[in-house]
N, CA, C and O of each residue as an XYZ file, in Angstrom:
768
protein
N      17.921    -47.221     39.004
C      17.626    -47.952     37.907
C      16.902    -49.031     38.058
O      17.232    -49.849     38.917
N      15.593    -49.273     37.121
C      14.977    -50.365     37.258
C      15.160    -51.271     35.963
O      14.931    -50.806     34.847
N      15.559    -52.514     36.143
C      15.838    -53.192     34.867
C      14.917    -54.612     34.792
O      14.752    -55.329     35.780
N      14.379    -54.881     33.541
C      13.447    -55.949     33.382
C      14.040    -56.716     32.136
O      14.537    -56.176     31.147
N      13.898    -58.094     32.362
C      14.429    -59.029     31.452
C      12.983    -59.684     30.886
O      12.181    -60.129     31.708
N      12.722    -59.718     29.611
C      11.614    -60.515     28.984
C      11.864    -61.901     28.397
O      12.848    -62.074     27.679
N      11.079    -62.825     28.649
C      11.312    -64.252     28.121
C       9.964    -64.444     27.137
O       8.835    -64.109     27.494
N      10.230    -64.940     26.056
C       9.201    -65.218     25.135
C       9.448    -65.977     24.142
O      10.563    -66.499     24.134
N       8.563    -66.259     23.076
C       8.956    -66.737     21.982
C       8.631    -66.137     20.561
O       7.590    -65.489     20.456
N       9.362    -66.286     19.569
C       9.172    -65.616     18.406
C       7.770    -65.592     17.834
O       7.256    -66.624     17.403
N       7.193    -64.513     17.826
C       5.659    -64.353     17.242
C       4.746    -63.875     18.486
O       3.571    -63.545     18.327
N       5.332    -63.869     19.619
C       4.365    -63.561     20.776
C       4.510    -61.920     20.947
O       3.655    -61.291     21.570
N       5.399    -61.423     20.481
C       5.599    -59.778     20.555
C       6.506    -59.484     21.701
O       6.317    -58.457     22.352
N       7.426    -60.260     21.986
C       8.360    -60.105     23.148
C       9.099    -58.680     23.033
O       9.095    -57.806     23.900
N       9.771    -58.629     21.706
C      10.518    -57.569     21.371
C       9.642    -56.175     21.384
O       9.982    -55.128     21.936
N       8.656    -56.369     20.778
C       7.425    -55.186     20.698
C       6.993    -54.737     22.187
O       6.812    -53.554     22.475
N       6.844    -55.810     23.112
C       6.488    -55.520     24.571
C       7.531    -54.635     25.145
O       7.166    -53.582     25.668
N       8.950    -54.987     25.099
C       9.938    -54.148     25.613
C       9.788    -52.644     25.100
O       9.751    -51.623     25.787
N       9.710    -52.779     23.671
C       9.517    -51.214     23.157
C       8.381    -50.469     23.721
O       8.535    -49.320     24.135
N       7.065    -51.171     23.761
C       5.792    -50.545     24.289
C       6.137    -50.043     25.827
O       5.567    -49.024     26.219
N       6.881    -50.600     26.541
C       7.109    -50.414     28.067
C       8.013    -49.152     28.024
O       7.860    -48.310     28.908
N       8.975    -48.958     27.023
C       9.815    -47.726     26.927
C       8.875    -46.700     26.491
O       8.993    -45.617     27.064
N       7.960    -46.804     25.594
C       6.983    -45.718     24.908
C       6.082    -45.290     26.066
O       5.874    -44.089     26.239
N       5.502    -46.271     26.921
C       4.538    -45.829     27.757
C       5.220    -45.176     29.087
O       4.614    -44.333     29.749
N       6.422    -45.594     29.401
C       7.127    -44.906     30.519
C       7.377    -43.464     29.950
O       6.964    -42.522     30.626
N       8.043    -43.205     28.716
C       8.162    -41.898     28.346
C       7.114    -41.060     28.206
O       7.199    -39.912     28.642
N       6.076    -41.474     27.633
C       4.738    -40.945     27.519
C       4.254    -40.450     28.826
O       3.866    -39.290     28.965
N       4.274    -41.375     29.849
C       3.966    -41.005     31.250
C       4.800    -40.008     31.927
O       4.456    -39.500     32.995
N       5.921    -39.715     31.307
C       6.846    -38.799     32.126
C       7.349    -39.453     33.295
O       7.481    -38.710     34.268
N       7.624    -40.511     33.430
C       8.110    -41.450     34.570
C       9.677    -41.488     34.352
O      10.314    -42.303     35.020
N      10.209    -40.830     33.641
C      11.755    -40.892     33.314
C      12.341    -41.479     31.979
O      11.622    -41.618     30.990
N      13.541    -41.786     31.987
C      14.032    -42.289     30.934
C      13.739    -43.810     30.638
O      13.501    -44.497     31.631
N      13.727    -44.351     29.557
C      13.548    -45.794     29.310
C      14.282    -46.153     28.158
O      14.476    -45.331     27.262
N      14.781    -47.518     28.094
C      15.416    -48.075     26.896
C      15.013    -49.377     26.772
O      15.081    -50.159     27.720
N      14.560    -49.712     25.589
C      14.298    -51.117     25.139
C      15.355    -51.678     24.385
O      15.877    -51.059     23.458
N      15.753    -52.985     24.780
C      17.100    -53.640     24.003
C      16.422    -55.058     23.679
O      16.026    -55.863     24.522
N      16.370    -55.196     22.304
C      16.065    -56.423     21.869
C      17.337    -57.465     21.836
O      18.468    -56.989     21.741
N      17.183    -58.642     21.901
C      18.002    -59.613     21.644
C      17.697    -60.809     20.944
O      17.209    -61.780     21.522
N      17.981    -60.790     19.615
C      17.574    -61.895     18.834
C      18.472    -62.090     17.654
O      19.275    -61.201     17.371
N      18.398    -63.164     16.959
C      19.350    -63.323     15.734
C      18.299    -63.811     14.617
O      17.407    -63.044     14.252
N      18.412    -64.947     14.149
C      17.560    -65.410     13.086
C      16.502    -66.307     13.387
O      16.103    -67.182     12.619
N      16.009    -66.048     14.640
C      14.899    -66.973     15.130
C      13.790    -66.845     14.501
O      13.449    -65.815     13.919
N      13.099    -67.943     14.569
C      11.878    -67.995     13.745
C      10.581    -68.160     14.870
O      10.754    -68.315     16.079
N       9.529    -68.105     14.332
C       8.108    -68.198     15.099
C       8.412    -69.434     15.953
O       8.786    -70.532     15.540
N       8.163    -69.023     17.336
C       8.305    -70.270     18.390
C       9.554    -70.439     18.931
O       9.684    -71.125     19.945
N      10.597    -69.854     18.340
C      12.043    -69.819     19.041
C      12.092    -68.967     20.148
O      11.457    -67.914     20.083
N      12.833    -69.277     21.310
C      12.936    -68.486     22.524
C      13.636    -66.948     22.044
O      14.655    -66.887     21.356
N      13.009    -65.938     22.464
C      13.498    -64.708     22.424
C      13.563    -63.992     23.734
O      12.706    -64.087     24.614
N      14.757    -63.196     23.799
C      14.889    -62.257     25.184
C      14.887    -60.801     24.700
O      15.360    -60.533     23.595
N      14.414    -59.937     25.424
C      14.424    -58.417     25.517
C      14.560    -57.960     26.748
O      14.347    -58.682     27.722
N      14.947    -56.657     26.853
C      15.214    -56.110     27.987
C      14.619    -54.427     28.029
O      14.584    -53.719     27.022
N      14.248    -54.051     29.181
C      14.063    -52.766     29.251
C      14.724    -51.978     30.580
O      14.835    -52.589     31.643
N      15.098    -50.762     30.468
C      15.611    -50.158     31.677
C      14.869    -48.963     31.709
O      14.525    -48.354     30.697
N      14.571    -48.559     33.088
C      13.924    -47.303     33.386
C      14.552    -46.663     34.511
O      14.762    -47.275     35.558
N      14.889    -45.351     34.322
C      15.494    -44.686     35.290
C      15.048    -43.129     35.420
O      14.537    -42.540     34.468
N      15.277    -42.528     36.648
C      14.927    -41.239     36.474
C      16.030    -40.309     36.016
O      15.826    -39.111     35.819
N      17.245    -40.914     35.845
C      18.343    -40.149     35.284
C      18.582    -40.547     33.921
O      17.890    -41.491     33.541
N      19.406    -40.049     33.082
C      19.948    -40.460     31.749
C      20.619    -41.877     31.818
O      21.427    -42.159     32.703
N      20.293    -42.625     30.976
C      20.668    -43.992     30.787
C      21.990    -44.082     29.779
O      21.926    -43.852     28.571
N      23.107    -44.431     30.438
C      24.303    -44.482     29.651
C      24.680    -45.965     29.316
O      25.345    -46.242     28.317
N      24.279    -46.789     30.090
C      24.656    -48.157     29.858
C      23.828    -48.677     28.586
O      22.616    -48.472     28.521
N      24.506    -49.342     27.601
C      23.782    -49.901     26.458
C      24.013    -51.330     26.241
O      23.934    -51.814     25.112
N      24.281    -51.993     27.229
C      24.489    -53.479     27.136
C      23.249    -54.238     27.592
O      22.381    -53.634     28.222
N      23.119    -55.552     27.301
C      21.988    -56.406     27.789
C      22.134    -56.336     29.333
O      23.124    -55.888     29.911
N      20.897    -56.892     29.992
C      20.769    -56.806     31.398
C      21.260    -58.003     31.923
O      20.805    -59.025     31.409
N      22.128    -58.133     32.877
C      22.660    -59.314     33.400
C      22.041    -59.675     34.735
O      21.928    -60.847     35.095
N      21.625    -58.588     35.498
C      21.196    -58.566     36.798
C      19.898    -57.990     37.052
O      19.833    -57.085     37.883
N      18.792    -58.404     36.424
C      17.484    -57.790     36.165
C      16.879    -57.690     37.635
O      17.184    -58.479     38.530
N      15.946    -56.581     37.791
C      15.152    -56.351     39.198
C      13.977    -57.319     38.875
O      13.459    -57.962     39.788
N      13.562    -57.428     37.626
C      12.286    -58.234     37.357
C      12.564    -59.121     36.070
O      13.339    -58.793     35.170
N      11.805    -60.317     36.113
C      11.749    -61.137     35.059
C      10.262    -61.198     34.604
O       9.370    -61.219     35.452
N       9.978    -61.226     33.227
C       8.567    -61.271     32.728
C       8.642    -62.289     31.796
O       9.504    -62.253     30.918
N       7.607    -63.459     31.904
C       7.544    -64.606     31.197
C       6.380    -64.467     30.376
O       5.305    -64.394     30.972
N       6.381    -64.412     29.043
C       5.162    -64.436     28.296
C       4.786    -65.918     27.774
O       3.656    -66.092     27.318
N       5.642    -66.919     27.824
C       5.216    -68.142     27.432
C       5.415    -69.214     28.645
O       6.478    -69.419     29.230
N       4.278    -69.798     28.874
C       4.094    -70.709     30.109
C       5.164    -71.926     29.860
O       5.428    -72.698     30.782
N       5.680    -72.040     28.751
C       6.658    -73.273     28.609
C       8.003    -72.847     29.107
O       8.864    -73.725     29.157
N       8.287    -71.742     29.449
C       9.444    -71.330     30.170
C       9.306    -71.217     31.693
O      10.272    -70.890     32.383
N       8.128    -71.483     32.203
C       7.861    -71.212     33.589
C       8.645    -72.174     34.477
O       8.867    -71.824     35.636
N       9.079    -73.344     34.042
C       9.872    -74.184     34.904
C      11.447    -74.240     34.624
O      12.214    -74.998     35.217
N      11.808    -73.339     33.647
C      13.304    -73.294     33.255
C      14.162    -72.568     34.289
O      13.889    -71.459     34.746
N      15.173    -73.269     34.594
C      16.017    -72.674     35.536
C      16.562    -71.239     35.174
O      16.807    -70.341     35.979
N      16.703    -71.201     33.815
C      17.120    -69.857     33.146
C      16.422    -68.523     33.694
O      17.021    -67.462     33.864
N      15.166    -68.726     33.923
C      14.409    -67.729     34.530
C      14.988    -66.769     35.693
O      14.950    -65.539     35.680
N      15.512    -67.564     36.665
C      16.023    -66.835     37.730
C      17.714    -66.521     37.735
O      18.292    -66.009     38.694
N      18.274    -66.871     36.662
C      19.618    -66.494     36.378
C      19.979    -65.046     36.490
O      19.580    -64.298     35.597
N      20.739    -64.521     37.555
C      20.939    -63.079     37.599
C      19.996    -62.301     38.064
O      20.235    -61.112     38.276
N      18.777    -62.844     38.297
C      17.651    -62.161     39.173
C      18.159    -61.723     40.295
O      18.918    -62.456     40.928
N      17.843    -60.479     40.740
C      18.457    -59.843     41.910
C      17.668    -60.680     43.130
O      16.535    -61.119     42.932
N      18.274    -60.843     44.250
C      17.629    -61.348     45.446
C      16.487    -60.787     45.757
O      16.626    -59.564     45.782
N      15.164    -61.205     46.065
C      14.117    -60.595     46.283
C      13.346    -60.137     45.085
O      12.181    -59.774     45.246
N      13.950    -60.120     43.774
C      13.478    -59.723     42.520
C      12.112    -60.248     42.173
O      11.707    -61.237     42.784
N      11.397    -59.710     41.295
C      10.087    -60.192     41.015
C       9.943    -60.864     39.694
O      10.472    -60.362     38.702
N       9.242    -61.999     39.618
C       8.961    -62.682     38.534
C       7.393    -62.599     38.109
O       6.517    -63.042     38.851
N       7.143    -62.061     36.994
C       5.742    -61.875     36.497
C       5.522    -62.892     35.333
O       6.094    -62.836     34.244
N       4.573    -63.870     35.737
C       4.442    -64.962     34.773
C       2.935    -64.898     33.982
O       1.925    -64.567     34.602
N       2.913    -65.175     32.861
C       1.605    -65.352     32.105
C       1.019    -66.735     32.616
O       1.247    -67.793     32.030
N       0.418    -66.654     33.504
C      -0.254    -67.955     34.088
C      -1.485    -67.860     35.010
O      -1.765    -66.776     35.521
N      -2.172    -68.875     35.222
C      -3.341    -68.596     36.073
C      -3.117    -69.451     37.522
O      -4.060    -69.665     38.284
N      -1.985    -69.825     37.743
C      -1.445    -70.423     38.844
C      -1.695    -69.628     40.168
O      -1.703    -68.401     40.075
N      -1.875    -70.131     41.235
C      -2.130    -69.357     42.440
C      -0.898    -68.675     42.981
O       0.232    -69.008     42.622
N      -1.141    -67.692     43.873
C       0.125    -67.107     44.460
C       0.986    -68.100     45.428
O       2.214    -68.064     45.505
N       0.198    -68.933     46.105
C       0.950    -69.953     46.822
C       1.745    -70.960     45.975
O       2.881    -71.297     46.311
N       1.202    -71.393     44.981
C       1.965    -72.282     44.065
C       3.273    -71.643     43.427
O       4.349    -72.224     43.291
N       2.980    -70.365     43.068
C       4.163    -69.705     42.554
C       5.201    -69.313     43.479
O       6.377    -69.336     43.116
N       4.836    -68.923     44.749
C       5.892    -68.786     45.793
C       6.591    -69.904     46.148
O       7.797    -69.865     46.393
N       5.775    -71.134     46.207
C       6.583    -72.362     46.507
C       7.686    -72.793     45.305
O       8.772    -73.304     45.577
N       7.250    -72.516     43.988
C       8.145    -72.622     43.092
C       9.388    -71.663     42.877
O      10.345    -72.060     42.213
N       9.370    -70.438     43.425
C      10.301    -69.570     43.185
C      10.513    -68.883     44.694
O      10.167    -67.730     44.951
N      11.065    -69.681     45.527
C      11.244    -69.170     46.855
C      12.503    -67.986     46.856
O      13.450    -68.082     46.076
N      12.412    -67.201     47.546
C      13.130    -65.962     47.497
C      12.839    -64.960     46.532
O      13.585    -63.984     46.461
N      11.849    -65.069     45.771
C      11.395    -64.140     44.815
C       9.980    -63.707     44.986
O       9.203    -64.576     45.381
N       9.507    -62.505     44.755
C       8.373    -61.940     44.458
C       7.683    -62.710     43.361
O       8.411    -62.977     42.405
N       6.529    -63.093     43.299
C       5.844    -63.504     42.015
C       4.472    -62.940     41.906
O       3.758    -62.752     42.891
N       4.075    -62.639     40.515
C       2.794    -62.361     40.064
C       2.193    -63.040     39.081
O       2.868    -63.126     38.056
N       1.020    -63.609     39.060
C       0.393    -64.344     37.948
C      -0.346    -63.252     37.238
O      -0.872    -62.342     37.879
N      -0.403    -63.322     35.851
C      -1.206    -62.445     35.073
C      -1.857    -63.474     34.203
O      -1.128    -64.247     33.581
N      -3.110    -63.556     34.102
C      -3.849    -64.428     33.206
C      -3.799    -63.873     31.779
O      -4.884    -63.824     31.198
N      -2.816    -63.487     31.186
C      -2.563    -62.865     29.971
C      -3.275    -63.642     28.689
O      -3.997    -63.136     27.830
N      -2.851    -65.035     28.822
C      -3.471    -65.793     27.655
C      -5.064    -65.808     27.737
O      -5.761    -65.883     26.725
N      -5.471    -65.745     28.760
C      -7.117    -65.854     28.998
C      -7.633    -64.449     28.356
O      -8.551    -64.342     27.543
N      -6.859    -63.414     28.889
C      -7.321    -61.977     28.316
C      -7.052    -61.802     26.862
O      -7.756    -61.060     26.176
N      -6.133    -62.412     26.422
C      -5.787    -62.297     25.039
C      -6.898    -62.963     24.253
O      -7.473    -62.403     23.319
N      -7.168    -64.168     24.671
C      -8.249    -64.894     23.972
C      -9.557    -64.354     23.962
O     -10.318    -64.500     23.005
N      -9.879    -63.658     25.121
C     -11.121    -63.095     25.297
C     -11.162    -61.787     24.307
O     -12.267    -61.384     23.943
N     -10.101    -61.192     23.914
C     -10.290    -60.175     22.936
C      -9.698    -60.495     21.626
O      -9.295    -59.616     20.863
N      -9.642    -61.884     21.340
C      -9.465    -62.375     19.927
C      -8.108    -61.821     19.570
O      -8.153    -61.087     18.584
N      -6.914    -61.974     20.105
C      -5.746    -61.571     19.954
C      -4.787    -62.715     19.718
O      -4.271    -63.346     20.641
N      -4.553    -62.973     18.313
C      -3.829    -64.285     17.989
C      -4.756    -65.258     17.741
O      -5.875    -64.976     17.313
N      -4.325    -66.612     18.015
C      -5.311    -67.694     17.760
C      -5.326    -68.465     19.131
O      -4.595    -68.221     20.091
N      -6.269    -69.419     19.048
C      -6.480    -70.266     20.155
C      -5.025    -70.986     20.624
O      -4.705    -71.148     21.802
N      -4.313    -71.336     19.605
C      -3.279    -72.032     19.858
C      -1.924    -71.239     20.198
O      -0.954    -71.725     20.780
N      -2.059    -69.791     19.674
C      -0.879    -69.003     19.636
C      -1.510    -67.602     20.018
O      -1.626    -66.731     19.156
N      -1.861    -67.427     21.150
C      -2.499    -65.948     21.501
C      -1.347    -65.022     21.665
O      -0.252    -65.369     22.107
N      -1.638    -63.919     21.310
C      -0.644    -62.739     21.332
C      -0.913    -61.988     22.803
O      -1.885    -61.252     22.979
N      -0.105    -62.221     23.640
C      -0.063    -61.830     25.200
C       0.442    -60.520     25.430
O       0.063    -59.916     26.434
N       1.332    -59.944     24.552
C       2.217    -58.813     24.907
C       1.450    -57.454     25.363
O       1.925    -56.712     26.222
N       0.275    -57.214     24.733
C      -0.391    -56.017     25.300
C      -0.986    -56.224     26.663
O      -0.903    -55.343     27.520
N      -1.563    -57.334     26.873
C      -2.022    -57.791     28.275
C      -0.807    -57.725     29.268
O      -0.965    -57.210     30.375
N       0.313    -58.202     28.911
C       1.433    -58.197     29.785
C       1.946    -56.823     29.994
O       2.363    -56.602     31.131
N       2.010    -55.751     29.049
C       2.129    -54.575     29.219
C       1.390    -53.721     30.047
O       1.837    -52.735     30.633
N       0.215    -54.149     30.070
C      -0.719    -53.408     31.249
C      -0.534    -54.008     32.516
O      -0.726    -53.324     33.522
N      -0.154    -55.309     32.619
C       0.194    -55.752     33.941
C       1.416    -55.198     34.363
O       1.539    -54.867     35.542
N       2.215    -55.070     33.665
C       3.682    -54.639     34.140
C       3.718    -53.308     34.542
O       4.361    -52.910     35.513
N       2.886    -52.457     33.649
C       2.595    -50.884     34.045
C       1.862    -50.756     35.463
O       2.154    -49.805     36.189
N       1.029    -51.586     35.817
C       0.372    -51.619     36.903
C       1.144    -52.088     38.140
O       1.150    -51.431     39.181
N       1.825    -53.301     37.984
C       2.478    -53.950     39.126
C       3.688    -53.008     39.503
O       3.859    -52.646     40.667
N       4.489    -52.640     38.507
C       5.704    -51.667     38.911
C       5.451    -50.182     38.920
O       6.378    -49.382     39.048
N       4.082    -49.784     38.773
C       3.727    -48.459     38.785
C       4.471    -47.535     37.741
O       4.926    -46.437     38.061
N       4.558    -48.062     36.471
C       5.313    -47.456     35.372
C       4.584    -46.394     34.696
O       5.177    -45.508     34.081
N       3.165    -46.461     34.801
C       2.425    -45.561     33.937
C       0.938    -45.511     34.485
O       0.400    -46.405     35.139
N       0.396    -44.366     34.123
C      -1.139    -44.424     34.351
C      -1.774    -44.924     33.026
O      -1.188    -44.978     31.945
N      -3.146    -45.307     33.286
C      -3.855    -46.112     32.285
C      -4.069    -45.257     31.043
O      -4.168    -45.812     29.949
N      -4.145    -43.927     31.159
C      -4.306    -43.213     29.840
C      -2.978    -43.255     29.019
O      -3.028    -43.495     27.813
N      -1.922    -43.051     29.585
C      -0.465    -43.242     28.804
C      -0.465    -44.614     28.205
O      -0.197    -44.817     27.021
N      -0.772    -45.534     29.058
C      -0.723    -46.982     28.469
C      -1.535    -47.124     27.137
O      -1.065    -47.500     26.064
N      -2.713    -46.795     27.361
C      -3.800    -46.930     26.190
C      -3.118    -46.128     25.035
O      -3.008    -46.723     23.963
N      -2.727    -45.070     25.109
C      -2.234    -44.219     23.953
C      -0.974    -44.808     23.313
O      -0.804    -44.806     22.094
N      -0.084    -45.321     24.205
C       1.079    -46.028     23.780
C       0.930    -47.299     22.995
O       1.663    -47.654     22.071
N      -0.144    -47.964     23.492
C      -0.519    -49.300     22.950
C      -1.125    -49.071     21.463
O      -0.825    -49.794     20.514
N      -2.018    -47.970     21.383
C      -2.678    -47.790     20.332
C      -1.803    -47.271     19.218
O      -2.168    -47.410     18.051
N      -0.510    -46.599     19.568
C       0.411    -46.248     18.632
C       1.408    -47.565     18.221
O       1.906    -47.664     17.100
N       1.599    -48.462     19.199
C       2.551    -49.436     18.939
C       2.082    -50.677     18.158
O       2.845    -51.407     17.526
N       0.674    -50.854     18.270
C       0.350    -52.220     17.593
C      -0.100    -51.835     16.209
O      -0.723    -50.801     15.972
N       0.276    -52.788     15.250
C      -0.039    -52.630     13.931
C      -1.551    -52.711     13.598
O      -2.099    -51.956     12.795
N      -2.171    -53.690     14.284
C      -3.753    -54.115     14.045
C      -4.361    -54.077     15.385
O      -3.805    -53.801     16.447
N      -5.752    -54.440     15.145
C      -6.613    -54.490     16.234
C      -6.319    -53.531     17.336
O      -5.940    -54.001     18.409
N      -6.449    -52.227     17.196
C      -5.977    -51.122     18.200
C      -6.944    -51.338     19.406
O      -6.483    -51.446     20.543
N      -8.332    -51.403     19.152
C      -9.100    -51.384     20.275
C      -9.047    -52.707     21.279
O      -9.128    -52.707     22.507
N      -8.882    -53.858     20.358
C      -8.787    -55.111     21.154
C      -7.436    -55.152     22.149
O      -7.388    -55.537     23.317
N      -6.502    -54.700     21.424
C      -5.229    -54.596     22.174
C      -5.262    -53.514     23.362
O      -4.797    -53.815     24.462
N      -5.781    -52.337     23.136
C      -6.003    -51.422     24.190
C      -6.764    -52.124     25.313
O      -6.338    -52.195     26.466
N      -7.921    -52.639     24.894
C      -8.810    -53.165     25.774
C      -8.252    -54.340     26.753
O      -8.581    -54.526     27.925
N      -7.290    -55.114     25.945
C      -6.574    -56.298     26.763
C      -5.598    -55.685     27.844
O      -5.509    -56.163     28.975
N      -4.847    -54.553     27.400
C      -3.950    -53.930     28.270
C      -4.757    -53.351     29.531
O      -4.405    -53.584     30.687
N      -5.716    -52.683     29.241
C      -6.698    -52.007     30.162
C      -7.060    -53.105     31.172
O      -6.859    -52.928     32.374
N      -7.584    -54.221     30.697
C      -8.097    -55.159     31.595
C      -6.931    -55.768     32.501
O      -7.122    -55.942     33.705
N      -5.868    -56.046     31.966
C      -4.678    -56.564     32.755
C      -4.232    -55.494     33.804
O      -3.955    -55.815     34.959
N      -4.172    -54.142     33.326
C      -3.777    -53.091     34.143
C      -4.842    -52.951     35.541
O      -4.486    -52.734     36.699
N      -6.078    -53.125     35.090
C      -7.046    -53.052     36.288
C      -7.049    -54.060     37.139
O      -7.229    -53.875     38.343
N      -6.824    -55.404     36.544
C      -6.839    -56.464     37.325
C      -5.648    -56.351     38.366
O      -5.842    -56.544     39.566
N      -4.410    -56.030     37.846
C      -3.247    -56.123     38.582
C      -3.231    -54.948     39.794
O      -2.757    -55.120     40.917
N      -3.817    -53.802     39.332
C      -3.976    -52.628     40.130
C      -4.885    -53.162     41.400
O      -4.592    -53.050     42.591
N      -6.034    -53.754     40.853
C      -6.841    -54.267     42.099
C      -6.257    -55.326     43.071
O      -6.477    -55.300     44.281
N      -5.546    -56.200     42.490
C      -4.683    -57.068     43.438
C      -3.914    -56.385     44.204
O      -3.968    -56.565     45.420
N      -2.949    -55.365     43.586
C      -1.959    -54.460     44.393
C      -2.821    -53.929     45.731
O      -2.524    -54.129     46.909
N      -3.725    -53.353     45.318
C      -4.686    -52.604     46.392
C      -5.020    -53.591     47.362
O      -4.823    -53.305     48.543
N      -5.511    -54.746     47.056
C      -5.857    -55.798     48.012
C      -4.767    -56.330     48.927
O      -4.966    -56.682     50.090
N      -3.470    -56.363     48.232
C      -2.376    -56.682     48.954
C      -1.919    -55.563     50.087
O      -1.460    -55.822     51.200
N      -2.129    -54.443     49.602
C      -1.819    -53.259     50.535
C      -2.675    -53.228     51.479
O      -2.213    -52.928     52.580
N      -4.077    -53.497     51.401
C      -4.996    -53.542     52.520
C      -4.830    -54.642     53.492
O      -5.115    -54.469     54.677
N      -4.358    -55.825     53.020
C      -4.107    -57.040     53.786
C      -3.099    -56.835     55.085
O      -2.817    -57.793     55.805
């Protein structure tokens, strides 16, 4: 079983991101997947957590995820929070919405794999959200699917188009751009 914890803020689409991951994994036929939101009366800008479980066997566990294999950070304001690595399995992966260099991330998070995704830049390029509050969830969805090999590009696009309420073309393009960027980086790492 592969487990992911998502850190974001209300209004960024964190809960929808977990649901999109579940939808795209199921659509791609990569196994079972479960999205788990965790929120109360939070408002726009308040911290939000969500979780996703992926397995090739039926999933019977219905609790929040305490020891994830990966942590995904949508809001750069959380990137220095000690809470990011709480429970993260040794050698786990941290995927951050940032343009920081791999060396800078490795220095900040020793003992963990790190991946930088310029999701904010991608979202702004596709006019998703506003300049002060870009909506990065579809770009992060594309990145996550590529980094963890959860789905193919066609399944990703279909799931995104069905999940988002507006700007279907722009959201699908943002997911595709992040998917292709992370696939290219993955191939470069494998060749090195």
